[in-house]
N, C-alpha and C positions, 0 to 999 in steps of 0.2 A: 522511590516514588515514581520515577519514570517507568520502571518495570511494571508497577501496578497500573499505570496509565498507558501501557503499551498500545500504540495505534490510535490514541485518543487525540482530539483537538487540544493543542497546547493552551493552557490557561496559566500563564506565568504568575499572575496575581494570586491565584489559589495556591500554587506551589510556594510562592514567597511567604504567604500567610502561614501555611503549614510548617514551613521551615523556620519561621521567625526572622526572616531576613528581608532586605529591600528587593523590589522587583528588578532593579538594575543588576543586583548581585546574582539573582537567578539567571538573568539573560547572559551575564558574563560566564557563569558556570556552564550553561547550556552551550554557548559558543565554543568553550574550551572542549567539552565532550564531543561536539561535532568535529572540531579540528583534529581531535585525537582519533577520529573515525569510530567512536564508540556509540554515538547516537546519530540517527538520520532525522533531519527536519524535512519532511515531505510537504512541499508548498502546494497550495491550492491552485488549480488551473483557472486562469482568468482570460478567456477569449472574448470575442466580441459578440457574446450571446445576448446581451441586453438583460440578463437575468440578475437577480440579487444573489450573489454567490458568497459562500463562507470565505472569510479572509484569514482565519487563523490556520497555521500549519498543523500537521499531525507530527507527533514524535514517536520514534521507534528506537529501542535499544537494538543495535544492529546484529548482535550475536544472540540468537535464540537460546543457546546454552547458558549464556550469562543471565538472560531474563529468568530462566528456570532456576539457576543457582540463587539469584537474588530473592526469588520468591519461595525458596525451599522446596521446589519441585524435584523429587529425586528419581522418579521413574515414569514410565509411560502411563501407567494407571493413574498416578497422581496428576499428571498433566491433563489427561482426558477428563478428569473430574473437576479441574480448576477453571474458574471463570476467565482466565487469560488465554485459554487454549486457542480460541479462534483468532485472537489478536497476535498470538505467538506465531501461528501458521501464516497469518497475513504478513507479518514482518519477515518471516523466513522466505516466503515467495517473493516479496519485493526485493530483498537483498540478492537473491539468486537471479532474478530477471535482470536487475541492473548490472550484475557482475558480467553478464554475457552480452549486454546491449553494446552497440558500437560506441566508440568515444564520441563525445559531444551530443549524445542523446540526452534528452531532458525528461525528468519524471515529475509527475504531479498527481494529485487526486482531484476529484470533482465532487462538489456538493453545493446544491442551491438551497435557498431558504424554503423552496416549494417541495423539497424532498427528492430531487434528482440526485443520484449518487453513483460514483464509480470509484473503486478502490485504487486503481493505478492507471494513469495515462502515460504511455511512453511516446514521446515525440522524437522520432529518429532525425538524424542530421539532414535528411532530404525533406523534412517537415511532414512526413507520413505519421499519422497518429494511430496507435493501437489502444483500445480500451480493454482493460483486464479487470474482471470482477473475481474476487478470491473467496472461495467457500471451503470450509473444513469438511463439509458433508461428503459422503460417498455417492449421494444422489442429489446433485446441486439443482436448486430452483432459483430462478431470477425473480426479483421483486420489480414492481413498476418503476421504482426509482432508477434502476439501471437503464431501462428503456427510455425514460425521460432524459437521462444524461446522454445516452447515445443520440437522441434526437438533437440535443443542444450542441454536442461536440462534433458530431458527424465523423467518427473515426473511420479509417479505411479498413480496419479489421477489429473484431470484437471476440473476446474469449472469456470463458469462465474456467478458471483453473481450480481444480478440486483434488482431493486426496486419492482419487482412483487413478487408473492407468489407461482406461479406454478413451478414445477420442471420437466424438460424435456431434452432429448438429443438435443444438438445444432449442433453437428457434431460427427464424429467418435472419441470416447474417451473423449469428452468434454460435460459436463452437465451444463445447465443453471439452476440456483436455486435461491430462495429468501434467504435473509440473515438468517432468523430464521432456515430454513432447513440446511443451511451450518454450522451454529453454532452447531446444534445438531449432524451433521456428524463429525465435529471436536472433539466434546466432547465425542461422542461414540467411535471414533477411539482411543482416549487417554485412555478411560476406558478399551477397549479390550486389549490394550498393557500393561496395568498396572500390 
């Protein structure tokens, strides 16, 4: 069920109802899966923005190969035609970014009730914040929600990571970049501040 809901807001009551168990049981199971490093609970960012923000975390099965196996996705063509393709890419990007981020970095997502949204906020140990929007497209386009989130959070850097390899400015203060390039930037930033 978590694989089907990859990257969605956690609704423990819905999961409990579907499984026919108590909500506390679902919470215990989820905590166990998180402790076993099989699932990531990405918490929402709550700064002092004064906005009505989403409070539920997002959940991701951390291994995209496991997501694909659980959903019966056997090859690239099957993946590209599956509804979970975008969320699988999102989870893959998040796991890779956090694997190279310096120790004690924090990860969140941002979503307000007014539609402001950002897939990943990395707060480095020096309190620098990077906003990262994740797009599966080879020609990424940003929605208004990302710009609203950027205005609310005021990150020091903003990126759109996409499935291509080129790096280029997409708008004022936002750079489109491939995953490898973004991972190098995160790693280099961590080394500079160490």
